[in-house]
N, C-alpha and C positions, 0 to 999 in steps of 0.2 A: 583305291582303298576306302572302305566304308568304316566310319567310326561312329559309335554312339555319342550323342551330344550330352554332356553332363549338365544336369539342372540343379538348382539349389533353392533352398528356402532359408529365410533369415531367422536366427534365434533372437529372442526378445530379451536378451540378458544384459544388454548394454556393454558387454565386454567385446563387442565387435561381432559382426555377422559371421557365421561359420557356414561353410558350404557342405550341405548334406547331399551327396551324390545320389541321384535316383535314375533308374533306367528311363531313357527317353524313347519316344517313338520315331523321332526324326533322326536323320543320318547326315553326316558331313562327308562329302566326297573330296578327297585330297588328290590332286593330280600328281603324276610321276614327275620327279625332278630331272634336270639335265645331268650331264656327265659330272660337272664340277659341283653339283648340288645334290648328289644322290644320297640316299640314306635317311632323309627326313630329319632325324635328330642329329646331334653333334657327331655321333658315331653310327656306323652302319649296323643293321641288325636289330632295329627297334629301339629299346631303351638305351640309356647312356652307357650301360655296362655291356651292351651288345646282346642281352638276353632277348630271345624272340618269343618267349612264352607269354600268353595272355594278350589282350588287346593293347595296342599302342595308341594312346590318346595324343595324337600329333599336336593338337592345339590346347591341351590342358597343362596346367602348371605342374612343375615337378614336386612342389610342396603342396599338399592338399589345401585347397581354399585360398591359395596365395592371391590370385586375381581378385577374388571376392573381398579379402581383407584389404588389399591395396585400394580397391574402389570405395570401400565403406568405412574402414576402421578409423576412428578419430573424427569422422565426419557425420556421425549419426545425427539426424535432425533433432532427436530428443535431447541432445546436449544443450540446446537453446530453447527458451520458452516460446519462441515464435516459429520453431520447426523449419528452418531453412534447409533446403536440399544441399546447397553449396555453403560451406562454413563461412562465417563472417570474417572480414578483415578488421580486426580491432586495432586501430591506430593509436589509441589512447596510451600515453606514457605513464599515467598514474590512475589510481582507482579510489573512489570514495570509501571511507571507513565509517562504520557505524559508531564506534567509540575509538578514542586514541589507542592505536595498536591492535584494534580488532577489525578484521576485514573478512570478506567471504572466501576468496581464494587468491586474489592478486592484490599486491599493493603498489608495485613499481615494475615497469615492463622489462627492465634488465633481469629481474628475478623470475619473471614469468609473464606470459601473454596468452590469451585464449587461442589465437591463431597458431602460435608456436606450439602450444600444447597439442593441438589437432595434428600437426605435422609429426611431432615427436611420438605420439601414440601410434600413428600409422607406420612409421619406419620401425619402431620397436616391434610391432606385430609382425612385420615382414621378416625381421631378423630372428624371430622366435625369442624375443627378450621381454623382460618385465619393465625395463626403464629405457627411455630414450632422451638424449640431451643434445640439442642443436647448437651449432656455433656459426659464426659469421663466415667461416671458410674451413676447408680441410685442415689447413695449418693452424687455424685458431682452435680447432678441436684438438689437434696434437698438443698445442701449448697448454690447454686446460688440463690435459692428462699430466704433462710434465710438471705443471705447477703443484701437483700432488706429491712430487718428490722433494728431496732436500740435498744440500751439499754433502758430498761424501757417498752418495748413492751411485750405483753402476747400472748402465743400460747396455744390454746385449741386443744388438740389432742386426738383421740380415744385411748383407753387403749391397745388394741391388734393390734400391728403393727409389721412390719419387725424388727427383732432384731437389725439390724444396725441403723434403724431410732430411736429406743428407746435409743440405746447407744449414738448416735450423739446428740440427744436432751438433754439427761440428764447428759451426761458426758463431753460434749463440749459446746453446745449452752448455757446451763445454767450458764457457767462460764463467760459469756459476758454480764450479766445484763439483760438477757431476761428470763422472768418467764414462766413456763410451767406447765400445768395441763393435766394429762392423765386420761380420764374418759370414762366409758362404754357408747358408743354412742347409744346402743339399748334402754336405758332408756333416752329418749330425754329430759324429764323434769330435770333429774339429770344432763345431759350434759349441758342444758341451764343454770342451776344454777351456773355453773362455768364460765360463760361469765362475763367479766369485761369491764369497760369503755375503758381500754387500750388493749383490745383484738384486735390484728391486723392480726392474722392468725388462721384459723380453719383448722385442718388437719384431713382428713378422709382417711381410707384405706378400700376398700370393693371389694370383700370379704377380710376379715382380715387374717393375717398370724400369727399363724398357725391354729386358731380356726374356720376359715371360717364363721365368723359372717358377716351379711349383714347390712351395715349402710344405712339408708333411706336418700339418697342424697337430694331429693327434699324437704322432710320435714325439714331437717337441714338447707337448703338454705332459706326456707320460715321463719324458726324461726330466723335465723340471720338477714334477711331483716327486720323482724318485730321489733326485738330488737334494730336495728340501723337505724330505719326509720328517715330520715332527717339528718342523720349523715354520716360520713365517714365509709363505711362498711369494715369489715375485708376481707382479701383475703381468699377464700375457695379453698383449694387444695384437690384433690382426687387422691390418688395413685391407678392407674388402672391396676397394674402389673398382678394381678391374673386373672382379667376378660378379659383384652385386649380390644381395640376398636372394635373388631369383635363382642363382646357380650355386651358391655356397653359403652355408650358415656356420661360421666359425664357433659360435657359442655352443652349438650342439657337439662340437669336437673338443670342448674343454677350455676354449679361450675365455679370458676374464672380460675383455672389452672387444667389441668389433667397431671399427671406425671406417667411415666412408667420406670421401669428398662428394657431397651432394651436387656440387657444381657439375659433376660428370653424369653418370648414367641415371641416378635417381631423379634428378631434375630433368635431364635429357634434352633440354631445349636451348642450351648455351646462352641463357639470359639471367642466371642467378649464380651468385658465389656463396656457397654455404658448406658446412660440414655437419656430421652427426656422429654421436657415440651411443652405443647400446650395450647394456649389461643386464645380467640377472642377479648381480651382487648389490644388495641394498646399501651396504657401507660404501662401496665404490660410487654408486649413483649419488649418494648423499654428498660425498666429497666433490664430485664434479659439479653437482648443482650448486654447491657452495661457491665453487670457483666461477661458475657463470655469474653469480651475483657479486662476488668480491673482485674478480678480475675483469669481467666484461667479455667482449668478443662474441656477443650473441647476435643473431640475425634479426633483421627488421620484420615486422608482421607481413609486409607486402612480399618480401622474399619467401617467407614461410608459406604464404598462400600460393605463390607460383610453384614452389618446390612440391607442395602437396598435390597441386594439379598435375605436375609432371609424374609424381610417384604413382598416381592412379593408373597410368598406362605402362609402367615399367615392364610388366610381364609380356605385354604385346610387343614392345619395342625390342626387348632382349631376344625374343625369338627371331626377329628379322636380322638383328645384329649378328646373331650366331650363324644363321643361314648364309648371310652375305660374307662374313669373315672367312668361313670355311671354304666358300666358293673361291674367294680371292686367294686364300692360302694354297689351295690345291692347284689353282692355275699358276701361281708363282712357282710352285715346286715342280709341276709337270707339264705346264702349258707351252705354247709355241715360243714364248720369250724366256723360258727357264734357263737358257744358256747364259743369260745376263744376270742370273741370280745365283749367288754362291751358297746361301743358307736361308731357310725360312724358319722363324720361331713362332709357332702356334701350338698350344698344348693339345689341340684337337687332332693334330697330325700324328700318325704312328711314328714318324721320324723324330718327334720331340722326345728328349731323354727322360722326361718324367710323365710321359703319356699315360702309362698304366696307373701311376699315382693320381694323376688328374682324373681319370675315369672313376677311381674309388672315392675321391674326396669331393668332386664337383658333380653337379647335375647337368652341366653343359658349359659353353664357352661364350664369352662376350665378343665384341667387335675388334678386339685388340690383337695386333700381330706386328712383328718386326721382321725385316729381311735385310740381307747384305747384298748390295748391288755390286756388280763387277766393276772394278775401278776404284776411284777414291773420292775425295771431296768434290772435285770438279764434276765428275759424272753424277754424283748424288745431287748436287746443287742444280745442275741442268735438268735432271729428271724431275725434281720437285717443282722447278719453275715452269715446266712444260705441262703440268697437270691442269685440267680444266674443271673436272667435277670435284675431285679432291682439292680442298683449299690448303695452302701452305700456311699452317698456323699451329700454335701450341694448344694445349688442352685436349680433351677427348670426351667421348661418351654422349655427344649430342646426336640429334637425328641426322646431321650432316657428316660427310666423310672429311677427315682431316689427315694431313701428312706432315711430317716434320723430320728434322735431322737432330737427334738428341745431343750429339756431341757439341753442337754450337747453339742449341736452343734450350730445351728443358733441363739438360744435364750439363750445361756449360760450366756451372760452378763446382761440379765434381772434379777433384784434382785429376790431371791428365794421366798420372800413373795408375790411379784407381780405375779410371775409365778403360785404360788398356787391359787391366786384369779382368774387368767385367766383360770386355768385348764390345764396349761402346766406341766403335771406331767411326771415322768420318764417312764410312760407306754404309753404316747401319741406319736404315730408314724405319721409322715407326709409323704405322697406319692405325687410325681410328676409323674403322669401317662403319659407315652409317647405314641408313635404312632405304637408300635409293635402290633402283633396280640393279641387281648384281651384274647383268650384262653391260650396263652403262659404265659401271665402275671398272670392270675388266677392260673394256674398250679404252677407257681413259688411261689406264696403266700401260696398255699396249702402245698407245700413241706416244706416251712419254718415253718409253723404251726406244721407239723408232726415232724420236728426235735425238736422243743421246747417241745412239750407235750408228745412225745414218750420217750424222754430222761428223763423226770421227774419221 
């Protein structure tokens, strides 16, 4: 396959370089993929929606200029008088004032820091947002949003979420007079039935963790807008951690805030704990920025520097995560060991119940998938202990492949009855597929299956 190589020039407007595509004389040759990696993109037939018309830019970002913005926005040399190519790490906790109460931009590092600003600008640009606010973790970001609520408010949350979100909402937030309902978002009429007059926050996570359900963001936004027509509308938050801004932009679908655990894909190197929130609503941004200063929970300058470095290669890593996870998912579903697999959950597979919605809402898929192994806790545990390339560990989104058992790891604090309803059984295994060679990952999984079932 021969593809034109897009070139770009940088605008001189200090709002971040924009990619101006021009036809190039050079070509890129893309080799054909193997059986489990066919199709190039997430879905066969060219683009993510299967349309074959026009050129398919295999190595171009789905959102125009994404890779250019990731590499440059917030890091322009002109932002500093000495023109560094790499942004400075400003470790200072305080800043000199010209007169009492008069300062250039920063006064105290909890309220703002030059390195943090560079990171916040970059991620906001990637999310298609005007404002970005960083936090010391994904849960710290969640808590900053919750601090904008008050006793007597109601949160409507999707039922399948990160285990830490479930624990925080039900074991911490509920103690402060805030009511919470967790409902299956796939049944939109059921979800709507739980809306109240005092609903001030609607919380979606899509794809969900760990069942990989796809929430219809636009349909939910439309429903909320209709229910609160002429009234103060609830804040709609979408946790975009699994998808990343490379594959999904919730703000463009009507969400108020998009939140991500930077610890995962945006940083991508398993060495930083951070979170970030982005919005186009200035009033909301002002509230969260106030909470950063009043409550804390902000990241260190060094963490911001590392996360910014990771964000610059997000588009490159996500392409490989997508390729690898689809290869693994297809192999689990149809490969030589598929008799040992009862179900595979990956929104890029046609067998996924929200596959068509995923194609409309997303531009592709990350490295996340779950599957149900034949047997129970003993088989799942032995399988996980037998892996060599995949590491048995919590977290996700790094360059390395990880595997875990949600029922006794990331989602252990979710009540057993709720886990049963969601399908988080002791035989559900979650994989975070990294950027290693896909054939090595498949060989590792095959070896683990052999250990489990030859031993029995």
